[in-house]
N, C-alpha and C positions, 0 to 999 in steps of 0.2 A: 526382400528388396525394399518394401515399404518401410520397415523398421530402420534400415540403414539410411534411407532418405530423411526420415524424421530425425534420427540421431545427428546426421550431418547438419541439418538445418538448425537444430537446437544448439549444437556446438558453435556454429558460425554466429548465431544470434548472441550467445553469451560472450564470445570473443569480441564482438562489436560493442556490446552493452557496457562492459567494464571501462574501456578507454573513453566512451561517450560520457560516462559519469566522472571518471578521474581527471579528465582534461577539460572539464567544463568550468570555466572561470567567470561565467556570467553571474551577476548578482541574483540572489534568490528572491522570489516573490512569495510572500506569505499568503496562504489560502486557508479557508475554513470550509468544512463540510459536515453536515449532520450524519450521524449513524442512522441508517434506514433499517437495517436488520443485522442479525448475527447468525453465523453458521459454523459448523464443524465438519471436518472430514476425517474419516478413520481409515487407517491402512490395514492390510492383512496381518501385519506383524504386531498390531495392537497400538500403534502410535496414533496420536490425535493432533490435527492442526486446527488452529482457531482463526476465524476470519470475521472482520467487521466489514459490512457493505455500506459505503458512504455515497451520498448523492454526488453526481458529477459537478464539480465547482465551475465548469465552463458552461453550465446550463443545459447539457445534454440530458436525454431521457434515461440513459444507462447509469448503472451504479458502478463504483470501483470497489473491487474486493481487495482488502488489505489484510495480510497475514500478520498476526500479533501474538504476543506471549499469552499463556493461559491467564496469568494474573491481570494483565491489561484487559483481556477479553471479559473476565469476570467482573472487573471494576467499571466497565463501560456499558451503559444501557442505551437502547435506541433513543434517538433524540439528542443525545450528547453531541456536542460539536468537537470535531478533531481539527488540529492545526497541522498544516503541512508546509514544507518549503518546496517550491516548484522551480525548476531551472529548465532552460531551453535545450540543454545538451550540446556537447561539442560538435556532434554530427547532426544537429537539428532533430534529434529524437528526444523530446521532452521527457523529464523524469521528475519524480517527487519523493520526498522523504518525510515520513511521519515524525513530527516533533513531539506530540502528546495530545492530551485532551485539554480543552479549554476549561479552566476552573469555573465551577458554577456555585451559586450560593447555597443550593440545596444538597450538594454532595461534595465530599473531599476530593481534591485533585487526584486524578487517576495516575498511576505510575507510568512513566514514559520511558 
């Protein structure tokens, strides 16, 4: 019973999320946030997901976990600033899209 409830919630959330993004015509606000740490997650089938944890650009104490490609993960060190486009969402559920890493003088630009 619990699995069905979780599945139904996840399905409903994904069905709302897509139109929220696709129908959002508000202008984007560019945000920057530093990478606080990096982590990986491994599946039973041998897959690996790569995450960068960035400071909350709204000043909160929490971090935001961003899933990225392996190459972007490997090219990005803690302290590097990432650039995002943030929008309010059609249904007032804000969302953000990673644009890439801010170029730095000490390292080549990370792939975006």
